ZASEBA-331506 format. One record per residue: residue in three letters; x, y, z of N, C-alpha, C in turn. Coordinates in steps of 0.2 Angstrom, whole numbers, plus 2048, in hexadecimal, padded with zeros to 3 digits. Layout:
! ZASEBA-331506
AlaXYZXYZXYZ ...
//
This chain:
! ZASEBA-331506
UnkDB3F963E3DAEF953DEDB1F903D9 UnkDACF8E3D5DAEF893D0DA9F8B3CA UnkDACF8B3C4DA8F8C3BEDA3F873BD UnkD9DF8A3BAD97F863B9D93F8A3B4 UnkD8EF873B1D89F8A3ADD82F8A3B0 UnkD7DF8E3AED77F8D3B1D72F913AC UnkD6CF8F3ACD66F933A8D64F993AC UnkD63F9E3A9D61FA43ACD5BFA73A9 UnkD55FA73ACD54FA73B4D54FA03B6 UnkD51F9B3B2D51F943B4D50F8F3AE UnkD51F893AFD51F843A9D4AF843A7 UnkD45F843ABD3EF843A9D3CF893A4 UnkD3EF8F3A6D3DF953A2D41F9539B UnkD47F9439CD4BF94396D4AF8E391 UnkD49F88393D49F8338FD42F8038E UnkD3DF84390D36F8238FD34F80388 UnkD32F79387D30F77380D35F7537C UnkD3BF7637DD41F74379D41F6C379 UnkD43F69373D44F62373D4AF5F378 UnkD49F5A37BD4EF5737FD55F5637C UnkD55F54376D5BF53372D5FF5A371 UnkD5BF5F370D5EF6636FD61F68376 UnkD5DF6737BD5FF6A382D66F66384 UnkD66F60382D6CF5C383D72F5F380 UnkD71F61379D77F64375D79F6B378 UnkD74F6F37BD75F7537ED79F74384 UnkD78F6F388D7BF6E38FD82F6B38D UnkD83F67388D8AF65386D8EF6B384 UnkD8BF6F380D8FF7537ED91F7A384 UnkD8CF7A389D8DF7E38FD93F7C393 UnkD93F75393D99F72397D9FF74394 UnkDA0F7438DDA6F76389DA7F7D38B UnkDA2F8138BDA3F8938CDA6F8A393 UnkDA4F86398DA6F8739FDAEF8539F UnkDB0F7F39CDB7F7D39CDBBF82398 UnkDB9F85393DBDF8A38FDBDF91393 UnkDB8F93397DB8F9939BDBDF983A1 UnkDBCF923A4DC1F903A9DC8F913A7 UnkDCAF8E3A1DD1F8F39FDD3F9639D UnkDCEF9A39BDD0FA1399DD0FA539F UnkDCCFA43A4DCCFA83AADCEFA43B0 UnkDD4FA33B0DD7F9F3B6DD5FA23BD UnkDD5FA83BDDD3FAC3C4DCDFB03C3 UnkDC8FAC3C1DC1FB03BFDBFFB53C4 UnkDBEFB33CBDBCFB83CFDC0FBF3D0 UnkDC6FBE3CEDCBFC43CEDCAFC83C7 UnkDC6FC63C2DC6FC93BCDC3FD03BC UnkDC7FD53B9DC5FDC3BADC2FDF3B3 UnkDC2FDB3AEDC0FDE3A8DB8FDE3A7 UnkDB6FE03A2DAEFE03A0DADFD939E UnkDA7FD739FDA4FD139CDA3FD2395 UnkDA4FCC391DA4FCD38AD9DFCE387 UnkD98FCD38BD91FCE389D8EFC7386 UnkD88FC8383D84FC2381D88FBF37B UnkD88FB837AD8AFB5374D85FB0372 UnkD86FAD36CD82FA8369D87FA2368 UnkD84F9C36AD87F95368D82F91364 UnkD85F8E35FD81F8A35BD82F8335C UnkD7DF7F35DD7EF7835ED79F74359 UnkD79F6E359D74F6A355D6DF6B357 UnkD69F6E353D62F6F355D61F76356 UnkD65F7B356D64F82358D6AF8535B UnkD68F8A35FD6DF8E362D6BF91369 UnkD70F9436DD6EF97373D72F9D374 UnkD70FA1379D73FA737BD76FA7382 UnkD7CFA8382D7FFA8389D84FAD38A UnkD86FAE391D8BFB3393D90FB0398 UnkD96FB1397D9BFAF39CD9CFB53A1 UnkD9CFB43A7D9DFB93ACDA3FB63B0 UnkDA9FB83AFDAFFB53B2DAFFB63BA UnkDADFBC3BCDADFBE3C3DA9FB93C7 UnkDA3FB63C4D9FFB23C7DA1FAA3C5 UnkDA5FA93C1DA7FA33BEDA1F9F3BC UnkD9DFA33B7D97FA13B5D96FA23AE UnkD93F9C3AAD90F9D3A4D89F9D3A4 UnkD85FA23A3D7EFA23A3D7BFA239D UnkD76F9D39CD72F9C396D6BFA0397 UnkD6AFA5392D64FA9393D5FFA638E UnkD60FA4389D5BFA2384D5EF9C37F UnkD59F9737ED5BF92379D55F92374 UnkD58F9136ED53F92368D54F8C364 UnkD50F87364D50F81360D4EF83358 UnkD51F7F354D4FF8034DD48F7F34C UnkD45F83348D3DF81346D3CF7A344 UnkD37F77345D35F71343D32F7133C UnkD34F6E337D31F6F330D2AF6C330 
//
């Protein structure tokens, strides 16, 4: 296995209507989260603890909700929320 991130259930559902610049920021931060999780969980599939649950990450233009699942070596992005347009 190899660490990665993905939209759950899929990109079309999670990112529908979000500005492309904001989506790019979300994906850049998701790449950082994958690198951090990989460093923290060197033997991800052997992880025996409980998952940390949902977390929020703030980026330029809004925030997103994600979860790290070490056993699957996966960062899943469940929801993205762009800042409201004034």
